[in-house]
Backbone as a chain_set.jsonl record, in Angstrom:
{"seq": "MALLSESEQRQVGDAITRIERDTDAEVVTVLARQADDYTYIPLLWAGLTALIVPGALSVIASWLGWLGGTSAWYLLLAQWLVFIVLAVVFRLPPVLTRLIPRHVRFWRASNLARRQFLEQNLHHTEAGTGMLIFVSEAERYVEILVDRGISARLSDDTWQAIVEAFTARVKAGETLQGFLDCIDSCGELLEAHVPATHERNELPNRLIVLD", "coords": {"N": [[-14.933, -6.909, 1.716], [-14.035, -10.238, 0.918], [-11.043, -11.299, -0.772], [-11.107, -13.672, -2.097], [-13.557, -16.083, -1.843], [-14.511, -18.318, 0.801], [-14.909, -20.834, -0.063], [-13.533, -20.79, -2.465], [-10.915, -20.367, -1.402], [-10.619, -22.718, -0.169], [-10.187, -24.496, -2.422], [-7.801, -23.823, -3.482], [-6.253, -24.594, -1.361], [-6.817, -27.326, -1.522], [-5.583, -27.872, -3.914], [-2.875, -27.529, -3.289], [-2.502, -29.539, -1.538], [-2.998, -31.558, -3.127], [-0.607, -31.664, -4.89], [1.503, -31.794, -3.348], [1.593, -34.38, -2.545], [3.243, -35.686, -4.309], [5.706, -34.628, -4.076], [8.629, -33.185, -2.425], [8.528, -30.696, -1.68], [7.412, -27.913, 0.094], [4.711, -25.965, -0.217], [3.445, -22.775, -0.045], [0.783, -20.341, -0.386], [0.09, -17.056, -0.904], [-2.142, -14.301, -0.902], [-2.49, -10.895, -1.448], [-4.445, -7.969, -1.046], [-3.358, -5.494, -1.532], [-0.076, -4.125, -1.733], [0.839, -2.063, -0.281], [-0.404, 0.994, 1.38], [0.192, 3.345, 0.174], [0.039, 5.954, 1.225], [1.345, 8.425, 1.164], [1.463, 9.138, -1.675], [-0.953, 10.173, -2.895], [-1.123, 12.397, -1.312], [1.272, 13.822, -2.143], [0.97, 14.194, -4.915], [-1.43, 15.794, -4.694], [-0.458, 17.953, -3.366], [1.682, 19.067, -5.027], [0.073, 19.736, -7.067], [-1.665, 21.643, -6.053], [0.183, 23.682, -5.343], [0.842, 24.716, -7.812], [-1.486, 25.816, -8.827], [-2.154, 28.515, -7.733], [-0.418, 30.415, -8.976], [-0.927, 29.833, -11.565], [-3.561, 30.627, -11.771], [-3.477, 33.364, -11.014], [-1.863, 34.273, -13.221], [-3.514, 33.915, -15.28], [-5.812, 35.334, -14.676], [-4.647, 37.878, -14.68], [-3.776, 38.187, -17.276], [-6.318, 38.189, -18.423], [-7.331, 40.349, -17.572], [-8.904, 40.738, -15.243], [-9.889, 42.696, -12.749], [-7.354, 43.546, -12.289], [-5.882, 41.322, -11.572], [-5.98, 38.48, -9.375], [-7.255, 38.337, -5.953], [-5.122, 37.764, -3.3], [-6.207, 36.235, -1.108], [-8.26, 34.981, -2.311], [-6.667, 33.259, -4.03], [-5.262, 31.795, -2.046], [-7.508, 30.411, -0.823], [-8.437, 28.937, -2.945], [-6.251, 27.252, -3.526], [-6.105, 25.676, -1.029], [-8.676, 24.33, -1.308], [-8.295, 22.949, -3.777], [-6.157, 21.266, -2.969], [-7.421, 19.68, -0.9], [-9.551, 18.454, -2.28], [-8.387, 17.066, -4.338], [-6.753, 15.463, -2.87], [-8.494, 13.731, -1.844], [-9.819, 12.609, -4.099], [-7.55, 11.409, -5.292], [-7.127, 9.3, -3.663], [-8.836, 7.332, -4.445], [-9.115, 3.994, -5.574], [-8.985, 3.218, -8.651], [-7.775, 5.555, -9.543], [-5.624, 5.996, -7.883], [-3.892, 3.861, -8.525], [-2.967, 4.504, -10.989], [-1.378, 6.815, -10.535], [0.794, 5.841, -9.274], [4.107, 4.924, -10.142], [5.049, 2.296, -12.073], [7.499, 1.028, -11.298], [7.513, 1.509, -8.701], [5.291, 0.355, -7.442], [5.932, -2.47, -8.002], [8.237, -2.787, -6.653], [7.36, -2.406, -3.903], [5.545, -4.564, -3.696], [7.21, -6.605, -4.115], [8.825, -6.532, -2.02], [7.131, -7.126, -0.087], [6.507, -9.701, -0.594], [8.822, -10.985, 0.05], [9.121, -10.552, 2.808], [6.87, -12.02, 3.451], [7.846, -14.678, 2.811], [9.6, -14.965, 4.83], [8.037, -14.644, 7.119], [6.323, -16.817, 6.963], [7.935, -18.833, 7.495], [9.239, -20.333, 5.564], [11.813, -20.613, 5.021], [12.678, -22.497, 6.875], [12.297, -25.109, 6.394], [12.676, -28.543, 6.543], [14.381, -29.785, 4.446], [14.936, -27.463, 3.102], [13.071, -26.748, 1.104], [11.072, -24.991, 0.747], [8.458, -23.354, -0.902], [7.031, -20.192, -2.198], [4.102, -18.889, -3.435], [3.119, -15.952, -4.545], [0.834, -13.392, -4.629], [-0.163, -9.975, -5.337], [-3.03, -8.204, -5.691], [-3.788, -5.523, -6.324], [-1.573, -4.404, -7.438], [-1.226, -5.986, -9.471], [0.669, -8.115, -9.39], [2.663, -10.883, -9.451], [4.815, -13.474, -8.048], [7.049, -15.945, -7.487], [8.744, -17.505, -5.137], [11.64, -19.606, -4.028], [13.179, -21.908, -1.71], [16.598, -22.817, -1.029], [16.77, -25.597, -1.502], [15.228, -26.112, -3.697], [15.897, -24.383, -5.608], [18.444, -25.112, -6.109], [17.963, -27.2, -7.841], [16.288, -26.275, -9.693], [16.301, -23.605, -11.896], [15.805, -19.911, -11.466], [14.64, -18.973, -13.738], [12.987, -20.949, -14.491], [10.423, -20.625, -13.724], [9.379, -18.371, -14.834], [7.643, -18.341, -17.146], [5.457, -19.591, -15.958], [4.829, -17.626, -14.021], [4.195, -15.414, -15.707], [1.905, -16.328, -17.221], [0.213, -16.518, -14.858], [0.099, -13.888, -14.011], [-1.391, -12.709, -16.141], [-3.903, -13.765, -15.824], [-4.574, -12.715, -13.299], [-4.822, -9.887, -14.079], [-7.071, -10.193, -15.701], [-8.913, -10.579, -14.036], [-9.329, -13.14, -12.983], [-8.282, -14.519, -10.61], [-8.576, -16.819, -8.89], [-8.635, -19.107, -10.752], [-6.061, -18.507, -11.951], [-4.34, -19.108, -9.744], [-4.799, -21.931, -9.422], [-4.101, -22.899, -11.905], [-1.436, -22.353, -11.792], [-0.406, -23.673, -9.475], [-0.78, -26.251, -10.383], [1.01, -26.259, -12.591], [3.458, -25.848, -11.317], [3.573, -28.069, -9.648], [3.909, -30.145, -11.481], [6.63, -29.594, -12.381], [8.019, -29.656, -9.881], [7.367, -32.309, -9.112], [8.788, -33.711, -10.938], [11.39, -32.958, -10.441], [11.93, -32.442, -7.701], [11.013, -34.723, -6.316], [8.8, -36.736, -4.008], [10.082, -38.025, -1.078], [9.518, -39.019, 1.279], [6.693, -39.101, 3.392], [5.311, -36.043, 4.541], [4.347, -32.959, 6.127], [4.964, -30.051, 6.674], [4.147, -27.407, 6.579], [1.119, -25.352, 6.785], [-1.559, -26.278, 4.332], [-3.052, -24.029, 2.872], [-4.587, -21.01, 1.511], [-3.321, -17.96, 2.221], [-4.681, -15.052, 3.178], [-4.158, -11.603, 2.826], [-5.585, -8.965, 3.919]], "CA": [[-15.267, -8.01, 0.887], [-12.815, -11.032, 0.797], [-10.42, -11.231, -2.184], [-11.637, -14.987, -2.602], [-14.635, -16.773, -0.956], [-14.042, -19.356, 1.527], [-14.955, -21.973, -1.036], [-12.374, -20.729, -3.436], [-9.68, -20.488, -0.763], [-10.4, -24.173, -0.009], [-9.875, -25.123, -3.68], [-6.404, -23.448, -3.654], [-5.564, -25.385, -0.341], [-6.909, -28.628, -1.98], [-4.582, -28.018, -4.973], [-1.727, -27.755, -2.691], [-2.434, -30.833, -0.863], [-2.785, -32.627, -4.221], [0.749, -31.641, -5.645], [2.574, -32.078, -2.138], [1.739, -35.89, -2.343], [4.153, -36.194, -5.178], [7.098, -33.885, -4.031], [9.057, -32.759, -0.956], [8.338, -28.988, -1.595], [6.361, -27.299, 0.883], [4.113, -24.873, -0.889], [2.48, -21.85, 0.549], [0.364, -19.422, -1.297], [-0.254, -15.746, -0.17], [-2.894, -13.38, -1.78], [-2.705, -9.584, -0.793], [-5.184, -6.994, -1.786], [-2.475, -4.395, -1.963], [1.156, -4.293, -1.097], [1.054, -0.78, 0.475], [-1.501, 1.879, 1.362], [0.738, 4.288, -0.611], [-0.646, 7.184, 1.651], [2.044, 9.68, 0.655], [1.321, 9.353, -3.057], [-2.146, 11.126, -3.108], [-0.785, 13.795, -0.78], [2.351, 14.407, -2.836], [0.331, 14.763, -6.121], [-2.327, 16.857, -4.494], [0.376, 19.157, -2.924], [2.322, 19.64, -6.203], [-0.878, 20.433, -8.103], [-2.024, 22.864, -5.383], [1.246, 24.728, -5.595], [0.795, 25.324, -9.147], [-2.756, 26.528, -9.079], [-2.266, 29.993, -7.375], [0.405, 31.073, -9.937], [-1.731, 29.811, -12.75], [-4.893, 31.513, -11.574], [-2.878, 34.597, -11.135], [-1.364, 34.66, -14.7], [-4.825, 33.929, -16.228], [-6.621, 36.631, -14.261], [-3.953, 39.056, -15.136], [-3.969, 38.141, -18.79], [-7.781, 38.504, -18.944], [-7.673, 41.819, -16.996], [-9.908, 40.689, -14.26], [-9.47, 43.48, -11.721], [-5.774, 43.665, -12.128], [-5.379, 40.039, -11.112], [-6.85, 37.936, -8.304], [-6.844, 38.644, -4.578], [-4.29, 36.769, -2.595], [-7.055, 35.373, -0.249], [-8.941, 34.027, -3.296], [-5.762, 32.402, -4.446], [-5.112, 30.867, -0.959], [-8.699, 29.581, -0.865], [-8.377, 28.045, -4.225], [-5.123, 26.271, -3.13], [-6.649, 24.821, -0.055], [-9.705, 23.564, -1.925], [-7.655, 22.064, -4.726], [-5.397, 20.299, -2.18], [-8.457, 18.764, -0.281], [-10.365, 17.758, -3.208], [-7.564, 16.011, -5.013], [-6.09, 14.385, -1.916], [-9.632, 12.669, -1.712], [-9.951, 11.949, -5.291], [-6.426, 10.606, -5.717], [-7.052, 8.105, -2.817], [-9.688, 6.237, -5.043], [-8.205, 2.974, -6.047], [-8.663, 3.299, -9.935], [-6.951, 6.618, -9.767], [-4.271, 5.834, -7.145], [-3.207, 3.011, -9.333], [-2.406, 5.325, -12.173], [-0.469, 7.744, -9.968], [2.045, 5.159, -8.671], [5.012, 4.639, -11.053], [5.18, 0.811, -12.199], [8.545, 0.128, -10.581], [7.449, 1.686, -7.214], [4.377, -0.707, -7.176], [6.55, -3.759, -8.156], [9.196, -2.842, -5.584], [6.584, -2.639, -2.82], [4.877, -5.998, -3.799], [8.42, -7.628, -4.069], [9.385, -6.52, -0.609], [6.006, -7.767, 0.854], [6.601, -11.032, -0.837], [9.962, -11.559, 0.726], [8.678, -10.733, 4.156], [5.931, -13.388, 3.723], [8.597, -15.89, 2.687], [10.21, -15.342, 6.1], [6.927, -14.885, 8.201], [5.529, -18.211, 6.794], [8.769, -19.882, 7.802], [9.466, -21.093, 4.354], [13.342, -20.768, 5.005], [12.992, -23.268, 7.994], [11.852, -26.494, 6.175], [13.604, -29.671, 6.695], [15.369, -29.865, 3.344], [15.215, -26.338, 2.296], [12.325, -26.916, 0.027], [9.949, -24.089, 0.731], [8.008, -22.613, -2.211], [5.985, -19.224, -1.919], [3.412, -18.367, -4.57], [2.743, -14.706, -3.979], [0.037, -12.321, -5.613], [-0.82, -8.784, -4.905], [-4.002, -7.886, -6.892], [-3.877, -4.14, -6.755], [-0.434, -4.144, -8.168], [-1.109, -7.12, -10.616], [2.062, -8.766, -9.268], [2.786, -12.321, -9.139], [6.161, -13.911, -7.733], [7.437, -17.271, -6.96], [10.26, -17.601, -4.327], [11.952, -20.872, -3.496], [14.445, -22.031, -0.947], [17.783, -23.615, -1.72], [16.556, -27.061, -1.839], [14.558, -26.172, -4.901], [16.846, -23.548, -6.512], [19.637, -25.94, -6.488], [17.533, -28.056, -8.901], [15.506, -25.504, -10.761], [16.839, -22.27, -11.904], [14.695, -18.934, -11.385], [14.148, -18.71, -15.082], [12.159, -21.898, -14.843], [9.197, -19.986, -13.192], [8.928, -17.132, -15.627], [6.483, -18.492, -18.017], [4.12, -19.722, -15.132], [4.465, -16.16, -13.487], [3.536, -14.672, -16.733], [0.588, -16.818, -17.383], [-0.567, -16.067, -13.686], [-0.18, -12.366, -14.154], [-2.498, -12.483, -17.2], [-5.134, -14.271, -15.188], [-4.842, -11.85, -12.316], [-5.249, -8.806, -14.823], [-8.331, -10.551, -16.28], [-9.829, -10.869, -12.797], [-9.442, -14.596, -12.739], [-7.193, -14.946, -9.584], [-8.656, -18.231, -8.632], [-8.062, -19.916, -11.824], [-4.508, -18.28, -12.027], [-3.679, -20.037, -8.493], [-5.055, -23.372, -9.67], [-3.075, -23.371, -13.059], [-0.12, -22.188, -11.356], [-0.075, -24.727, -8.566], [-0.507, -27.521, -11.092], [2.228, -26.349, -13.385], [4.701, -25.84, -10.5], [3.431, -29.354, -9.39], [4.521, -31.017, -12.513], [8.008, -29.448, -12.382], [8.452, -30.262, -8.579], [7.476, -33.848, -9.053], [10.035, -34.395, -11.782], [12.869, -32.442, -9.934], [12.01, -32.641, -6.276], [10.101, -35.713, -5.904], [8.573, -37.013, -2.655], [10.913, -39.113, -0.635], [8.796, -39.605, 2.407], [5.469, -38.239, 3.732], [5.576, -35.038, 5.576], [3.637, -31.737, 5.828], [5.567, -29.064, 7.711], [3.437, -26.089, 6.725], [-0.428, -25.554, 6.345], [-1.897, -26.254, 2.953], [-4.155, -23.243, 2.726], [-4.293, -19.69, 1.084], [-3.13, -16.959, 3.259], [-5.15, -13.731, 2.519], [-3.802, -10.448, 3.518], [-6.548, -7.842, 3.528]], "C": [[-14.06, -8.915, 0.758], [-12.211, -10.992, -0.631], [-10.991, -12.627, -2.87], [-12.581, -15.432, -1.545], [-13.899, -17.812, -0.301], [-13.915, -20.656, 0.85], [-13.856, -22.03, -1.875], [-11.062, -20.789, -2.805], [-9.525, -22.028, -0.506], [-9.905, -25.025, -1.195], [-8.378, -24.816, -3.838], [-5.659, -24.471, -2.579], [-5.593, -26.861, -0.79], [-5.781, -28.936, -3.044], [-3.306, -28.212, -4.471], [-1.498, -29.041, -2.188], [-2.317, -31.798, -2.103], [-1.405, -32.706, -4.767], [1.639, -32.063, -4.525], [2.55, -33.608, -2.038], [2.855, -36.313, -3.201], [5.505, -35.387, -5.177], [7.292, -33.424, -2.567], [8.863, -31.284, -0.778], [7.213, -28.804, -0.546], [5.948, -25.971, 0.238], [3.081, -23.998, -0.063], [2.102, -20.783, -0.426], [-0.151, -18.077, -0.361], [-0.855, -14.787, -1.23], [-3.032, -12.002, -1.021], [-3.506, -8.749, -1.675], [-4.294, -5.864, -2.255], [-1.248, -4.516, -1.041], [1.536, -3.164, -0.066], [-0.037, 0.04, 0.483], [-1.127, 3.124, 0.503], [0.098, 5.779, -0.174], [0.022, 8.492, 1.246], [1.934, 9.971, -0.846], [0.18, 10.316, -3.358], [-1.842, 12.459, -2.503], [0.341, 14.718, -1.641], [1.808, 15.04, -4.098], [-0.661, 15.919, -5.929], [-1.564, 18.224, -4.119], [0.969, 19.821, -4.116], [1.303, 20.327, -7.048], [-1.294, 21.697, -7.208], [-1.073, 23.946, -5.478], [1.274, 25.449, -6.871], [-0.44, 26.263, -9.437], [-2.737, 28.006, -8.828], [-1.707, 30.831, -8.617], [-0.348, 31.027, -11.314], [-2.914, 30.54, -12.866], [-4.43, 33.014, -11.834], [-2.62, 35.253, -12.591], [-2.548, 34.776, -15.538], [-5.59, 35.079, -16.06], [-6.059, 37.866, -14.782], [-4.046, 39.26, -16.667], [-5.372, 38.533, -19.135], [-8.249, 39.871, -18.42], [-8.738, 41.782, -15.984], [-9.375, 41.541, -12.947], [-8.145, 43.569, -11.164], [-5.147, 42.47, -11.543], [-6.257, 39.721, -9.789], [-6.272, 38.193, -6.888], [-6.112, 37.375, -4.097], [-5.18, 35.744, -1.733], [-7.747, 34.36, -1.174], [-7.94, 32.92, -3.763], [-5.477, 31.344, -3.392], [-6.168, 29.902, -0.906], [-8.66, 28.512, -1.835], [-7.293, 26.997, -3.951], [-5.609, 25.185, -2.233], [-7.587, 23.744, -0.608], [-9.249, 22.546, -3.024], [-6.947, 20.963, -3.936], [-6.468, 19.323, -1.639], [-9.123, 18.001, -1.142], [-9.556, 16.729, -4.029], [-7.015, 15.183, -3.961], [-7.134, 13.335, -1.604], [-9.718, 11.863, -2.929], [-8.86, 11.019, -5.807], [-6.379, 9.377, -4.734], [-8.032, 7.038, -3.389], [-8.905, 5.342, -5.885], [-7.885, 3.063, -7.518], [-7.559, 4.555, -10.29], [-5.58, 6.58, -9.111], [-3.358, 5.055, -7.932], [-2.43, 3.578, -10.369], [-1.264, 6.297, -11.696], [0.966, 7.126, -9.665], [2.869, 4.742, -9.852], [5.092, 2.87, -10.96], [6.307, 0.234, -11.275], [8.332, 0.297, -9.096], [6.376, 0.594, -6.728], [4.994, -2.072, -6.969], [7.472, -3.791, -6.8], [8.561, -3.092, -4.153], [6.208, -4.034, -2.666], [6.273, -6.973, -3.594], [8.883, -7.715, -2.669], [8.421, -7.266, 0.202], [6.212, -9.315, 0.562], [7.742, -11.778, -0.172], [9.877, -11.588, 2.323], [7.774, -11.764, 4.485], [6.734, -14.675, 3.649], [9.215, -16.22, 4.158], [9.152, -15.571, 7.139], [6.351, -16.303, 8.159], [6.622, -19.365, 7.011], [9.117, -20.872, 6.682], [11.066, -21.364, 4.181], [13.666, -21.727, 6.097], [12.462, -24.733, 7.757], [12.992, -27.357, 6.197], [14.773, -29.805, 5.614], [15.63, -28.623, 2.481], [14.231, -26.277, 0.939], [10.944, -26.108, -0.249], [9.82, -23.369, -0.576], [6.911, -21.489, -1.787], [5.442, -18.706, -3.388], [2.772, -17.155, -4.173], [1.948, -13.834, -4.995], [-0.326, -11.083, -4.735], [-1.65, -8.177, -5.965], [-3.949, -6.415, -7.214], [-2.661, -3.878, -7.698], [-0.114, -4.991, -9.509], [0.214, -7.626, -10.65], [1.938, -9.969, -8.774], [4.43, -12.769, -8.977], [6.185, -15.217, -7.207], [8.875, -17.336, -6.463], [10.263, -19.117, -3.842], [13.207, -20.844, -2.674], [15.537, -22.787, -1.67], [17.619, -24.923, -2.174], [15.891, -27.29, -3.24], [15.344, -25.475, -5.876], [18.0, -24.148, -6.924], [19.341, -26.949, -7.704], [16.903, -27.468, -9.943], [15.948, -24.05, -10.738], [15.623, -21.227, -11.795], [14.024, -18.653, -12.506], [13.051, -19.81, -15.312], [10.613, -21.277, -14.5], [8.686, -18.849, -13.957], [7.738, -17.246, -16.283], [5.138, -18.834, -17.183], [3.736, -18.372, -14.401], [3.655, -15.385, -14.502], [2.063, -15.01, -17.037], [-0.325, -16.465, -16.102], [-0.899, -14.656, -13.776], [-1.351, -11.988, -15.122], [-3.798, -12.72, -16.623], [-5.435, -13.127, -14.187], [-5.506, -10.442, -12.962], [-6.562, -8.91, -15.427], [-9.395, -10.765, -15.201], [-10.055, -12.291, -12.507], [-8.348, -15.17, -11.892], [-7.253, -16.374, -9.188], [-8.186, -19.05, -9.511], [-6.513, -19.847, -12.125], [-3.901, -19.18, -10.894], [-3.678, -21.375, -9.013], [-4.127, -23.814, -10.95], [-1.693, -23.237, -12.557], [0.375, -23.278, -10.427], [0.183, -25.992, -9.369], [0.728, -27.431, -11.963], [3.46, -26.369, -12.544], [4.717, -27.357, -10.017], [4.16, -30.312, -10.124], [5.959, -30.907, -12.484], [8.668, -29.909, -10.973], [8.424, -31.676, -8.493], [8.569, -34.395, -9.778], [11.402, -33.874, -11.236], [13.046, -32.534, -8.409], [11.077, -33.62, -5.864], [10.055, -36.108, -4.536], [9.558, -38.221, -2.292], [10.359, -39.788, 0.553], [7.68, -38.643, 2.737], [5.716, -37.387, 4.84], [4.646, -33.862, 5.105], [3.842, -30.594, 6.812], [4.769, -27.768, 7.743], [1.989, -26.319, 6.258], [-0.672, -25.401, 4.924], [-3.166, -25.366, 2.883], [-3.604, -21.857, 1.98], [-4.383, -18.893, 2.104], [-3.523, -15.581, 2.603], [-4.765, -12.509, 3.47], [-4.645, -9.243, 2.992], [-5.825, -6.443, 3.847]], "O": [[-13.006, -8.345, 0.475], [-12.917, -10.654, -1.58], [-11.289, -12.651, -4.064], [-12.349, -15.126, -0.376], [-12.807, -18.198, -0.72], [-13.018, -21.462, 1.095], [-13.237, -23.076, -2.072], [-10.101, -21.193, -3.461], [-8.42, -22.561, -0.617], [-9.308, -26.088, -1.024], [-7.721, -25.698, -4.391], [-4.629, -25.071, -2.889], [-4.642, -27.604, -0.546], [-5.165, -30.002, -3.077], [-2.554, -28.985, -5.066], [-0.429, -29.626, -2.362], [-1.56, -32.767, -2.042], [-1.01, -33.818, -5.118], [2.603, -32.754, -4.854], [3.491, -34.133, -1.443], [3.46, -37.325, -2.846], [6.3, -35.458, -6.114], [6.406, -33.304, -1.72], [9.067, -30.759, 0.317], [6.241, -29.553, -0.451], [6.718, -25.013, 0.164], [2.075, -24.458, 0.478], [2.934, -20.333, -1.214], [-0.7, -18.189, 0.735], [-0.245, -14.49, -2.258], [-3.689, -11.998, 0.02], [-3.335, -8.758, -2.894], [-4.516, -5.337, -3.345], [-1.303, -4.9, 0.128], [2.378, -3.314, 0.818], [-0.787, -0.131, -0.478], [-2.02, 3.887, 0.135], [-0.272, 6.611, -1.002], [-0.632, 9.51, 1.02], [2.327, 11.07, -1.237], [0.426, 11.27, -4.096], [-2.207, 13.509, -3.031], [0.318, 15.941, -1.781], [2.079, 16.205, -4.388], [-0.777, 16.837, -6.74], [-1.942, 19.341, -4.473], [0.812, 21.033, -4.266], [1.576, 21.351, -7.674], [-1.224, 22.796, -7.758], [-1.478, 25.09, -5.684], [1.667, 26.61, -6.989], [-0.389, 27.269, -10.146], [-3.274, 28.743, -9.655], [-2.347, 31.725, -9.171], [-0.393, 31.997, -12.071], [-3.276, 31.04, -13.931], [-4.922, 33.733, -12.704], [-3.006, 36.344, -13.011], [-2.62, 35.629, -16.423], [-6.007, 35.764, -16.994], [-6.746, 38.774, -15.249], [-4.345, 40.331, -17.195], [-5.557, 39.208, -20.147], [-9.304, 40.418, -18.742], [-9.464, 42.769, -15.861], [-8.518, 41.062, -12.205], [-7.825, 43.647, -9.977], [-4.017, 42.529, -11.058], [-7.046, 40.51, -9.267], [-5.064, 38.255, -6.66], [-6.408, 36.221, -4.408], [-4.88, 34.551, -1.683], [-7.826, 33.158, -0.921], [-8.337, 31.76, -3.877], [-5.437, 30.155, -3.705], [-5.913, 28.698, -0.932], [-8.834, 27.328, -1.546], [-7.574, 25.827, -4.208], [-5.565, 23.995, -2.545], [-7.402, 22.537, -0.454], [-9.785, 21.443, -3.135], [-7.151, 19.789, -4.248], [-6.359, 18.141, -1.964], [-9.328, 16.83, -0.825], [-10.052, 15.649, -4.35], [-6.806, 14.019, -4.302], [-6.814, 12.226, -1.177], [-9.7, 10.632, -2.896], [-9.079, 10.069, -6.558], [-5.599, 8.464, -5.007], [-8.061, 5.926, -2.862], [-8.149, 5.751, -6.766], [-6.696, 3.01, -7.832], [-6.685, 4.475, -11.154], [-4.567, 7.031, -9.646], [-2.188, 5.411, -8.075], [-1.298, 3.162, -10.618], [-0.308, 6.533, -12.434], [2.032, 7.731, -9.773], [2.214, 4.112, -10.682], [5.182, 2.28, -9.884], [6.159, -0.791, -10.61], [8.8, -0.503, -8.286], [6.59, -0.011, -5.677], [4.708, -2.77, -5.995], [7.41, -4.726, -6.002], [9.101, -3.838, -3.336], [6.494, -4.661, -1.646], [6.234, -8.002, -2.919], [9.277, -8.768, -2.169], [8.816, -7.992, 1.114], [6.076, -10.115, 1.487], [7.672, -12.971, 0.123], [10.432, -12.445, 3.01], [7.798, -12.354, 5.565], [6.397, -15.657, 4.309], [9.334, -17.355, 4.618], [9.247, -16.496, 7.946], [5.958, -16.88, 9.173], [6.383, -20.553, 6.796], [9.257, -22.076, 6.892], [11.519, -22.169, 3.367], [14.862, -21.869, 6.352], [12.215, -25.481, 8.703], [14.129, -26.978, 5.913], [15.954, -29.916, 5.943], [16.303, -28.613, 1.451], [14.633, -25.805, -0.125], [10.052, -26.36, -1.059], [10.751, -22.89, -1.223], [5.965, -21.84, -1.081], [6.154, -18.237, -4.276], [1.812, -17.282, -3.413], [2.418, -13.601, -6.109], [-0.728, -11.193, -3.577], [-1.157, -7.698, -6.986], [-4.069, -6.091, -8.396], [-2.809, -3.151, -8.681], [0.799, -4.839, -10.32], [0.887, -7.633, -11.681], [1.231, -10.216, -7.797], [5.226, -12.361, -9.823], [5.277, -15.566, -6.453], [9.901, -17.252, -7.138], [9.294, -19.736, -3.402], [14.111, -20.022, -2.822], [15.366, -23.308, -2.772], [18.247, -25.364, -3.137], [15.947, -28.358, -3.848], [15.464, -25.981, -6.992], [18.567, -23.813, -7.964], [20.226, -27.428, -8.413], [16.897, -28.002, -11.052], [15.959, -23.384, -9.703], [14.491, -21.654, -12.022], [12.91, -18.134, -12.441], [12.248, -19.649, -16.231], [9.692, -21.639, -15.231], [7.569, -18.402, -13.698], [6.831, -16.431, -16.111], [4.011, -18.496, -17.543], [2.567, -18.042, -14.203], [2.611, -14.799, -14.212], [1.169, -14.165, -17.096], [-1.502, -16.151, -16.279], [-2.054, -14.255, -13.633], [-2.137, -11.072, -14.881], [-4.743, -11.973, -16.878], [-6.545, -12.6, -14.253], [-6.523, -9.943, -12.479], [-7.196, -7.886, -15.685], [-10.56, -11.076, -15.45], [-10.993, -12.598, -11.772], [-7.612, -16.083, -12.267], [-6.248, -17.083, -9.13], [-7.28, -19.802, -9.152], [-5.825, -20.813, -12.456], [-2.984, -19.951, -11.179], [-2.61, -21.984, -9.067], [-3.529, -24.889, -10.993], [-0.836, -24.036, -12.934], [1.496, -23.758, -10.594], [1.152, -26.716, -9.141], [1.452, -28.42, -12.083], [4.478, -26.879, -13.012], [5.815, -27.912, -9.974], [4.899, -31.157, -9.619], [6.619, -31.944, -12.549], [9.758, -30.481, -10.969], [9.309, -32.284, -7.891], [9.221, -35.363, -9.387], [12.45, -34.395, -11.618], [14.159, -32.683, -7.905], [10.289, -33.287, -4.979], [11.042, -35.927, -3.821], [9.784, -39.176, -3.036], [10.651, -40.95, 0.837], [7.748, -37.469, 2.375], [6.21, -37.771, 5.901], [4.237, -33.769, 3.948], [2.992, -30.261, 7.637], [4.703, -27.097, 8.773], [1.659, -27.242, 5.514], [-0.098, -24.515, 4.291], [-4.268, -25.912, 2.839], [-2.399, -21.629, 1.868], [-5.325, -18.962, 2.894], [-2.875, -15.056, 1.698], [-5.034, -12.475, 4.671], [-4.465, -8.667, 1.919], [-6.405, -5.382, 3.616]]}, "num_chains": 1, "name": "protein.A"}
């Protein structure tokens, strides 16, 4: 299922077109479902838990006096079953999200945002006025990256309030409205500090979706 419908994606593209009429900035928006598949995380947690289970079962069995302890074969079987079951359960999105440390999720999302800045050629605009509005839904992560032509006129702190407002929208499941509000807010600042000097459109005005 798409992160946003085609109609919603067009709304984002139209919003970009609207603000670019009044600024030299080249705005690109990217929406990712998830910054990483985190394959190793479920396996790591399942493996650690499975290592603990045999010892715990053996201690409990001995303490309860069950046949002088539990057979090594039963312990090994329990270990395998725990690993297999947890490896599957920990892959479920609601569970996986809680297993990944916040700084790891944000680090992965931030890396993807920077790769997208380069892949979308935002560092090759005529006057260095590229801007990326990046969102990763699973990580609830929003970042705005700008090239030198914009950063020379607007500090990075300028975007903080806009990012925080957008992040709140994403957490509330209102990603589309978050994009529209963010684009309009950025447009006001860009119009004031990076006004249009001539008509141009170096990069496509559309939402790029990474499934």
